[in-house]
N, C-alpha and C positions, 0 to 999 in steps of 0.2 A: 803199785806205786806210780803207774803211768796215768797221767790225766788225759782223758779222752778229748780230742779236738777234731770232731768229724768235719768241721768246716775246712780243715787243711787236707787237701787231696794228696794221696800218696803218689810218689814219683812214678810208680808203675801205671798210674791211670792217665798220665799225660799222653796226649795224642799229637803226633807230629803232622802238620799240615803241609801239603804240597799240591800244586795244580797238577791235573792228570795229563794235560797236553801242553806242548809249546804254544805260546801266544794266548793261552787261556787267561793268564794273569801276569801283568807286569807290575813291578814295584818301582817307584821313583822317589828320590830324596836328594836333598842338597846338603853337602858338607863343606867345611872350610879348610883352607890350607894356606900356609905362609910362604911367600916368595923369598928370594935371597935378601932383599932389602927389608924384610919384616912385614911388608904389606900383606894383608889378608885378602884372599880371593875366594870365590865359591866354585864348587864342582858339583854338577848335576849328574847323577848316576841313574840309569834305567836298567833294571835287571828282570830277566824272564824268571818267573817263580818256579816253573817246572824244571828247567834245564840249568839254571843259574847262569845262562848266557848274559854277558854284559853287553846289552844291545846298544848302549850309548854312554859315553863319558865325556862331558864338556866342561871346559873351564871358562869362566867369565869374571870380570871384576865384581859385578853384582848382577844377579838374575832379576829381570823384570818380567812382567806377565807375558809380553810378546816374545821374550827370549825362550821361555818355557815351551810355548807353542811351536816356535821355529825349530827347536831341537827335537821335540816330539815328532814333528812332521818329517824331519831328516831321518830319524830312526825308523819310522813307519815305511819310508821309501826303501830302506834297506831290508827290513825284516817283515813287513806286512803289518796289518792292524791287529792289535790285541783285542780280545773279547772284553777284558776288564783292565782297569788301571787303578792301583792303590797308592795313595800318598798320605802324608800326615796333614795337619791343618794349617800349614804355612800360608801366609797371605797371598803368595803367588799361585797356590794350588786351589784355594777355595775362599769364597766370600761369605760363607754361611755364618761365621761368627762375627762378621763385621758389617752388619746391616742387611745381610741376606741377598746382596746383589751378586750377579755372576761375574767371575773373573774370566780372563781370556781362555784359560785351560778348560773351564767348564763349558764354555761356548763351543770350543773346538771339539771336545770329546762328544758333545751332544750332536754336533753336525756330522761326525764320523760314525756315530752309532756305537761308541765305546762307553761301557758302563764305568762311571767314575765313583770310587769309594774312598773314604778317609778313615784313618785309625781314630780311636778314641783319644781325646786330649790327654796329654801326659802319659801315653801308653805306647812307647816306641817299639815294644816287642811285636806289635801287630805287623810292623814293617821290618821284622827282624832280619830277613835275608839281605835286604839292601843295606841295613845298618851294619851287618857283619861284613859285607863287601867293603864298606868304608874303611873298616879296620885293616883288612887285607891290603887295600890300596895304599893306605897311609904307611903301613909297615914297609911296603915296597918303595914308596917315594922317599922315605927316610934314608934309604940306602943309595939314593941317587944324588947327584950334585944339585943343590938348590937352584930352581929355575929363576931366571932373571926377569921374566914377564909371563903373561898368560899364553903367549904364542909358544914359548919354550915349554911351559907346563903342559900345554895341549899336546905337544909332540911326545912328552913323557907318557901322557895318558893313552895316546894311540899305541905306544909300544907296550904298555901294560895290558891294554885291552886285547891285543893280539896274543900275548903270552898267556893271559888268564883264560881266554876262550879256546885256544887251539893247542896249548902245550902243557898246561898245569892240570893234573888230575884233581878232581873235586870229590871230597868225601861225601858230599850231599847227593851225588848222582852215581854212587857205586864206583868211584874212582875213574869214571869216564871224564873226558874233557867236556866242558859245557857245550862246545860246538857239536861234538858227537851226540850228546844227549838231545840237543835241539833238533837234529836231523833224523833221529831214530824213530820218531813218531810223526804222524800227520799233524799239521798245525790247526789250532782252533780257529774258528771264523766267527766274527761278531754276529750275534743272533739278532741284534736290533738294527733297524734301518736308521740311517742318519736323518736328521731333520734340518730343514732349511731355516736358518736364523737370519733375518734381514736386519734386525735392529737389536740393540742391547737395552732391555727394559729393566728398571730398578726402582724400588720404592724404599725410601729411608725415612725414619723418624728422627728428629733432632730438636734441639732447643737453641734459639738465638742467644749468643753469649752477651756479656755485659757491654761489649763494644759494638753490638749490633751486627755481628757477623756469624756466618756458618762455615764449617769446614767440610770439604769433600775431597776424597782421593780419587784421582783419575789416572789410569795407566801408571800406577805406582808413584804419582806425584801429588802432594797435598796442595789444594787450592783453598783460598778463603773468599767467601762470597759476601759482599756487603748487602745488608738488608735495611739498616737504619737503627739508631739508638732508641727510637720510639718503640721498636718492637723487641727490645731486650727482654729475655726471659720467655718469649712466646714459643710454645710448642708448635712444631711445623711438620708437614709432610713434604718430602722432596720427591717429585715425580721426574725420573731421569730417563731420557731416551737418547742414547749416545751422548752428544754434547748439548742437547736441548734439555733445559731444566725448568720446571715449574715448582714454585715454592708456595704452599698453601697453609694458612693458619689452621691448626688441627681442630680448634674449638669452634671457630666461626665459619670456616670454609673460604675465608677471604684470600684472594690471590695476592700475595705480598710481592712477588717478583717473578718474572719470566725472562730467561736469558739463554744465550748460546755461549757455553763455556769456551774461553780462550785458553787452550792448553799451554800456551807459551807464557802466560802470566800467572804469578802466584796469587795475586789479589784481583778480584773481579769487582770493580767499583760500581756503585749504584748509578753513576752517570751525573750525579750532582755533588760528588765528594771532592772538594777542592784540594784535599791532601792525597788523592789517589796516586799521583806521580811519585810521591815520596816512598810509597810502599812497594814499588816495582824495582 
């Protein structure tokens, strides 16, 4: 009476994965939390996969690409470099799904010799340990007085980190504290040498919109670049080297525009647009 379903693996066949050594693999992820006034802020948690050590927990109003790098560098200064780093596919973690350009974290990990990997889209269980940490953290925060701002929330995160690492036995590491599990074995060392990256190169394909403009995100801010209505609908290649941009028609190879992006302006006028000052 039982219908055979061999594609469904029995629970007994599940294999639990954990890194063999401290610093062999870190997991990083961002979650959200509400302040006393209802405003939502973000929390970045970085967790050691082997020991469950909470290596870093930081609160910010919103995380930009540079913030991720700054917080990662601070954690590395305290705990050393990990061999690998695992994240999801958020825009601050990877540019692979958004034109294949590198984001700041990808550049930093390459420079430090850290292997950066990402979970499959819509598959949060790959980063299950840090996702489970979010739940533990939020359960603890719920029992505290609501924070009035990110500074007060950061103070609460520091208290939780000390409690979680040094006082709370963890079932995932045989009822040790994460700090004890982290120091019980020698730490892994990155096997790869860092590479010197002098410039950020990026190639992007796009199409000029009906108003003669292109859109480009730089440092988490969206900019619009004027090309001209005469080129509306034209497929282009954007060759990006830091702030220097060359825009070439894909079919003909014609150079449509070359500019240095002004990161303080949302709209980059063509130079002969009499309405440019209205758009800033």
